[in-house]
C-alpha positions in Angstrom: -6.8 -23.0 15.1 -9.8 -21.0 13.9 -13.1 -22.9 13.6 -14.5 -23.8 10.2 -18.0 -23.0 9.2 -20.4 -24.7 6.8 -19.2 -22.8 3.7 -16.5 -25.2 2.8 -12.8 -25.0 3.8 -12.9 -21.6 5.4 -12.2 -20.4 8.9 -15.0 -18.3 10.6 -13.5 -15.1 11.8 -15.0 -13.1 14.7 -14.1 -9.7 13.5 -15.2 -7.9 16.6 -12.4 -9.5 18.5 -9.8 -7.7 16.3 -11.2 -4.2 16.8 -9.4 -1.6 18.9 -11.0 0.1 21.8 -11.3 3.2 19.6 -13.0 1.2 16.9 -15.5 -0.3 19.3 -16.4 3.2 20.6 -16.8 4.6 17.1 -20.4 5.1 16.0 -22.0 6.2 12.8 -22.0 9.9 12.1 -25.5 11.3 11.6 -24.3 14.0 9.3 -22.1 11.7 7.2 -24.9 9.2 6.9 -27.1 12.0 5.5 -24.6 12.3 2.6 -25.1 8.8 1.3 -26.2 9.0 -2.3 -29.0 6.5 -1.8 -30.5 8.8 0.8 -30.4 11.8 -1.5 -32.2 10.4 -4.6 -35.6 12.0 -5.3 -35.5 13.9 -2.0 -35.8 17.5 -1.0 -32.4 17.9 0.6 -32.6 20.1 3.7 -30.5 17.9 6.0 -26.8 18.3 5.3 -24.8 21.5 5.0 -24.4 21.4 1.3 -23.1 24.6 -0.4 -25.3 25.5 -3.4 -23.7 24.6 -6.8 -24.8 28.1 -7.9 -21.8 29.6 -6.1 -19.2 27.1 -7.5 -16.9 29.2 -9.7 -15.9 26.2 -12.0 -18.7 25.0 -14.2 -16.8 22.6 -16.5 -13.2 21.5 -17.3 -11.3 19.3 -19.7 -8.4 16.9 -19.5 -5.8 16.8 -22.3 -4.1 13.4 -22.4 -0.6 12.6 -23.7 -2.0 11.2 -26.9 -3.8 14.4 -27.6 -7.2 13.2 -26.6 -9.4 15.8 -24.9 -11.9 14.7 -22.3 -14.7 17.0 -21.2 -16.0 17.1 -17.7 -19.6 18.4 -18.2 -21.5 20.8 -16.0 -23.4 18.1 -14.0 -20.2 16.1 -13.3 -18.4 19.2 -12.4 -21.1 20.1 -9.8 -20.7 16.6 -8.3 -16.9 17.0 -8.3 -17.1 20.1 -6.1 -19.8 18.8 -3.7 -19.6 16.5 -0.7 -20.0 12.8 -1.5 -20.4 9.6 0.4 -17.6 8.5 2.7 -17.7 5.2 0.8 -16.8 7.1 -2.4 -18.7 8.1 -5.5 -21.0 5.4 -6.7 -19.9 5.1 -10.3 -16.2 4.9 -9.5 -16.8 2.6 -6.6 -18.8 0.2 -8.7 -16.1 0.3 -11.5 -13.5 -0.6 -9.0 -15.5 -3.4 -7.5 -15.9 -5.0 -10.9 -12.2 -4.4 -11.6 -11.1 -6.1 -8.4 -13.3 -9.1 -9.2 -11.8 -9.3 -12.7 -8.2 -8.9 -11.5 -8.2 -10.8 -8.2 -11.5 -12.8 -8.1 -11.6 -13.2 -4.3 -13.0 -16.5 -3.2 -15.7 -14.7 -1.2 -17.2 -13.0 -4.2 -20.7 -14.2 -4.9 -20.9 -16.0 -1.5 -23.8 -14.1 0.1 -23.5 -16.1 3.3 -19.8 -15.7 3.5 -19.0 -13.7 6.7 -16.1 -11.9 4.9 -17.9 -11.1 1.6 -16.0 -8.5 -0.4 -16.6 -4.8 0.1 -14.7 -1.7 -1.3 -14.2 1.8 -0.2 -12.4 4.8 -1.8 -9.8 6.5 0.3 -7.7 9.7 0.2 -4.7 7.8 -1.0 -3.8 4.3 0.2 -1.7 5.5 3.1 -4.7 7.2 4.7 -6.6 4.0 4.5 -3.7 2.0 6.0 -3.3 4.5 8.8 -7.0 4.3 9.6 -6.8 0.5 9.3 -4.2 0.5 12.1 -6.5 2.7 14.2 -9.2 0.2 13.7 -7.1 -2.8 14.8 -4.3 -1.6 17.2 -4.4 -0.8 20.9 -1.6 0.4 23.1 0.7 -2.6 23.8 -0.2 -4.5 20.7 2.3 -5.8 18.2 2.1 -5.8 14.4 4.1 -8.4 12.4 5.9 -6.9 9.4 8.5 -8.1 6.9 12.1 -7.0 7.5 12.9 -4.6 5.9 9.6 -2.7 5.3 8.0 0.7 4.6 9.4 3.1 7.3 6.2 5.1 7.7 4.4 2.1 9.1 6.6 2.3 12.2 5.2 5.8 13.0 1.6 4.8 12.3 1.8 1.9 14.7 4.0 3.6 17.4 1.7 6.6 17.7 -1.0 4.2 18.7 1.2 2.8 21.5 1.9 -0.4 19.4 5.2 -1.9 18.2 6.4 -3.7 15.0 8.1 -7.0 15.0 10.0 -7.9 11.9 10.3 -11.3 10.2 13.4 -11.7 8.0 12.8 -12.0 4.3 14.7 -13.2 1.3 14.0 -12.5 -2.4 11.0 -14.7 -2.3 9.3 -12.9 0.6 8.9 -13.5 4.3 10.6 -16.7 5.4 7.7 -18.9 6.7 9.8 -20.9 9.1 11.0 -17.8 10.9 7.4 -16.5 11.1 6.1 -19.8 12.5 8.9 -20.0 15.0 8.2 -16.5 16.3 4.5 -17.1 16.6 4.8 -20.6 18.2 7.2 -19.2 20.8 5.7 -15.7 21.1 5.8 -15.4 24.9 9.6 -16.0 25.0 10.7 -14.8 21.5 8.9 -11.5 21.2 11.8 -9.1 21.0 9.9 -5.9 21.8 7.6 -6.4 24.8 7.5 -9.7 26.7 4.1 -8.9 28.0 2.5 -8.0 24.7 -0.5 -10.0 23.7 -0.2 -12.3 20.7 -0.2 -10.3 17.4 -3.4 -10.2 15.4 -2.2 -8.4 12.3 0.4 -9.0 9.6 1.3 -5.9 7.5 3.0 -6.7 4.2 3.9 -5.4 0.7 4.0 -8.6 -1.4 4.7 -7.0 -4.8 7.6 -4.6 -5.4 8.0 -4.3 -1.7 9.4 -1.0 -0.4 12.4 -0.7 0.0 13.7 -3.8 -1.8 11.4 -3.8 -4.9 11.3 -7.6 -4.6 8.1 -9.6 -5.1 6.9 -12.7 -3.2 6.6 -16.0 -5.0 3.2 -17.5 -5.1 4.4 -20.3 -2.9 5.4 -17.8 -0.2 2.1 -16.1 -0.4 0.3 -19.4 0.1 2.6 -20.4 3.0 2.3 -17.0 4.8 -1.5 -17.1 4.3 -1.7 -20.6 5.9 0.3 -19.4 8.9 -2.0 -16.5 9.3 -4.9 -18.9 9.3 -3.3 -21.1 12.0 -2.5 -18.1 14.3 -5.6 -16.1 13.6 -3.9 -13.1 12.0 -5.6 -10.6 9.8 -3.5 -9.5 6.7 -3.1 -5.9 5.7 -1.9 -6.3 2.1 -0.4 -3.0 1.0 0.2 -3.3 -2.8 0.9 0.1 -4.3 3.4 -1.3 -6.7 1.3 -4.2 -7.9 0.8 -2.8 -11.5 4.5 -1.8 -11.7 5.5 -5.5 -11.8 8.0 -5.7 -14.6 6.7 -9.0 -16.1 3.3 -10.4 -17.1 1.1 -12.1 -16.0 0.8 -10.2 -12.8 1.4 -12.2 -9.6 -1.5 -13.6 -7.6 -2.4 -11.3 -4.7 -3.1 -12.3 -1.1 -6.7 -11.2 -1.8 -7.0 -13.7 -4.6 -6.4 -16.6 -2.2 -8.3 -15.2 0.7 -10.8 -18.0 1.4 -11.6 -16.8 4.9 -12.0 -13.0 4.5 -8.9 -12.1 6.5 -7.2 -9.9 3.9 -7.6 -6.1 3.8 -6.0 -5.0 0.6 -4.9 -1.4 -0.1 -4.5 -0.2 -3.8 -3.7 3.2 -5.2 -3.7 5.2 -8.4 -0.6 7.1 -7.2 2.0 5.0 -9.1 0.1 4.7 -12.4 -1.8 8.0 -12.7 -0.2 10.4 -10.3 0.2 10.8 -6.5 -1.3 14.3 -6.5 -4.8 12.8 -7.1 -4.6 11.3 -3.6 -7.0 8.4 -4.4 -6.7 4.9 -3.2 -9.1 2.1 -2.6 -9.3 -0.7 0.0 -10.9 -4.1 -0.5 -11.8 -6.6 2.1 -14.4 -8.3 4.2 -17.5 -6.2 4.8 -17.3 -6.2 8.6 -13.8 -4.7 8.5 -14.3 -2.2 5.6 -17.6 -1.1 7.2 -16.0 -0.4 10.6 -13.1 1.5 8.9 -15.6 3.6 7.0 -17.1 4.6 10.4 -13.7 5.8 11.6 -13.2 7.6 8.3 -16.5 9.5 8.7 -15.2 11.6 11.6 -11.6 12.0 10.4 -10.8 12.4 6.7 -14.5 12.3 6.0 -14.2 11.5 2.3 -11.8 11.2 -0.6 -11.6 14.2 -2.9 -14.6 14.1 -5.3 -12.8 16.2 -7.9 -10.1 13.6 -8.1 -12.7 10.8 -8.2 -14.4 12.5 -11.2 -11.1 13.0 -13.0 -10.3 9.3 -12.6 -13.8 8.1 -13.6 -13.6 10.3 -16.7 -10.3 8.6 -17.6 -11.7 5.1 -16.9 -14.9 5.7 -19.0 -12.6 6.7 -21.9 -10.1 3.8 -21.5 -12.2 1.0 -20.1 -10.4 -1.8 -18.3 -8.2 -2.6 -21.3 -7.1 1.0 -21.6 -6.3 1.3 -17.9 -4.3 -1.9 -18.0 -2.4 -0.6 -21.0 -1.5 2.5 -18.9 -0.3 0.2 -16.1 1.7 -1.8 -18.6 3.4 1.4 -19.9 4.2 2.4 -16.4 5.8 -0.9 -15.6 7.8 -0.9 -18.9 9.1 2.6 -18.1 10.2 1.6 -14.6 11.8 -1.5 -15.9 13.8 0.5 -18.4 14.8 2.9 -15.6 15.8 0.0 -13.4 17.8 -1.7 -16.2 19.8 1.5 -16.8 20.6 2.0 -13.1 21.7 -1.7 -12.9 23.9 -1.2 -15.9 25.4 2.0 -14.4 25.8 0.4 -11.0 27.7 -2.6 -12.5 30.1 -0.1 -14.1 30.8 2.1 -11.1 29.8 0.3 -7.9 30.5 -3.4 -8.2 33.6 -3.2 -6.0 31.9 -1.2 -3.2 28.3 -2.6 -3.1 26.1 -5.6 -3.9 22.4 -5.9 -4.7 19.6 -8.0 -6.1 17.9 -6.7 -9.3 14.4 -5.3 -8.6 11.4 -6.9 -10.4 8.8 -4.2 -9.6 8.5 -0.8 -8.0 10.9 2.1 -7.9 13.9 1.2 -5.7 17.2 -0.5 -5.6 18.1 -1.9 -2.2 21.9 -1.8 -2.0 24.3 -3.3 0.6 27.4 -1.2 1.0 30.6 -3.3 1.5 32.6 -2.4 4.6 29.8 -0.5 6.3 28.0 -1.5 9.5 25.7 1.5 9.1 25.2 3.9 6.2 24.0 7.1 7.9 27.5 8.7 7.7 27.7 7.6 4.0 24.3 9.1 3.2 25.2 12.4 5.0 28.5 12.7 2.9 26.6 11.9 -0.3 24.2 14.7 0.5 27.1 17.1 0.9 28.1 16.0 -2.6 24.6 16.7 -4.0 23.2 13.2 -3.9 20.1 12.3 -1.8 19.6 8.7 -0.7 17.7 7.0 2.2 19.5 5.1 4.9 18.6 1.5 5.3 18.3 1.6 9.1 15.0 3.4 8.8 13.4 0.4 7.1 14.4 -2.0 9.8 11.9 -2.8 12.6 13.7 -1.7 15.8 16.8 -1.1 13.8 19.9 0.6 15.2 22.3 0.0 12.3 22.1 -1.2 8.7 24.7 -1.5 5.8 21.9 -0.8 3.2 20.8 2.2 1.3 17.7 2.7 -0.8 18.1 4.3 -4.2 15.0 5.6 -6.0 15.3 5.4 -9.8 11.8 6.5 -11.1 12.5 10.2 -11.9 16.3 10.3 -12.4 17.6 10.9 -15.9 20.3 8.6 -17.3 22.9 11.2 -16.8 21.8 11.7 -13.2 22.1 8.0 -12.6 25.7 8.0 -13.9 26.6 11.0 -11.7 24.9 9.4 -8.7 26.8 6.2 -9.0 30.1 8.1 -9.4 29.4 10.1 -6.2 28.4 7.0 -4.3 31.6 5.2 -5.4 33.8 8.2 -4.6 32.3 8.7 -1.1 32.2 5.0 -0.2 35.9 4.6 -1.0 36.8 7.9 0.7 35.1 6.8 4.0 36.7 3.4 3.9 40.1 4.8 3.1 40.4 3.1 -0.3 42.3 5.2 -2.9 40.4 5.9 -6.1 41.8 4.4 -9.3 
C-alpha cells in the first residue's frame, strides 16, 4: 500500500521511482529553455535561432466556418503562428485548456498548492505523440504495461520498441473486470503470461470512453474500482480519451482524472475527433512532476506542437467560447450516433445470422464477432478482394494469435456504402463457411 500524507485521503507518490532510465538521464535543453515565452518578454532576443518574421511569406489568413462565419488571423498572430514557441505550448491556448479541464473534470488536486500531484498541462503534436513520449518516460526494457483486452493496437508497438510488453485484462461492456485485474496483480510472479522475471507493472494504459476497438465506455463504478486497485498496487494510469466528447449521451461520463485524488492519472486529450486530425494538436493533463519530465523528453524530440495549428484552434475557441466548443462536440457526437444507428440497422438486416455485436455508445467503431470463425484474417483478406476494407480483431489482442472479431469503422461511410459493406461481409462469411446464400 502507498503511504498517505497530511493532505487528507491521498497516497503520496514518489514519481522518480516510475521514471525510465532514459527519463532519468534526460536534462533540460538550453536552446528550448531559451524559447520560453516568459524569458522573451521585454528582452533583446539574440539567444535562439529565430528566423526573422520579415521573411515569412504569409502575413495574414482567414478561416471560413461551416456556418459562413469568417475569422481573421491578424498579422501579429500570423507571425506567432510561423515562429518557434514554447515546448509547453502557446500561452493563451494552454491557459484556455487549463481552465477548460478544471471546468469539465475538476481534478481533486486543483487548488491544492501543497499537493505533490498538482495539475499541469502541456500541448502536444497530437495525443499519440504524447502517449508515445509518456511510455518513453515510464518504460524500461523488461517492463510490463497493463492494458485492457482488447485495446488500441498501436500501443503494442510503442511499448515493444522500448523492450517492454503488454499484459491484457479481460473487459466486458462496463470496462476492465476488476476481479481479473486484482487476481493478476496479487499473483504477478506466477500469473504474468509474458515474462516470469518481469518486475511488477507500474502503469495501466486504458481508453475508458468509446474505447478503441469496441466503442464501449466504462461505467463510473468500474472507473472507481480500477482506480482503487491502481492505488493498492501503486500503478500510474495513462488515460487515453480521444473519444470522450463523442460519447453519444449527455451528461458526459466522469473521467479517471476527475477522481484522481493522488495525482496518478496522466490524461491524453485530442482535437482530432472533433475539429480534425490534420491539425495534429493534443493536450495532456496530469501531475506536475510527470508532465514536467515528459516536457523535457519532448524538448529534444518533437520539440513543440505546430504553432500554426495552435493559432487556428485558439482563433476558433475565442470565437466560440467554452459553450460553442461544447456545441461542436455535441454535433460531432450526434453525427456519429446517427452513423452508428444506421450501421446497426443495416447489420441487423444483413448480418444477424453470421455475426453478433454490442451497440457502441461512443467513438467510431463496431466490434463484431463473426460466427463460425476462430480467426478473421482470411475473412478480411477476402473482403478486401471484394472491395471492402476492415481490420482484423487479432491485432487488438495483447499477445494475440487468433480472434473471431473484426473492427468496422463507420464515421466516413455513406449509407449506401454501409449497405454494400454488410452485403459483402455476409456474402464472404457464408462463402468461407460453406453456407449457401439465400
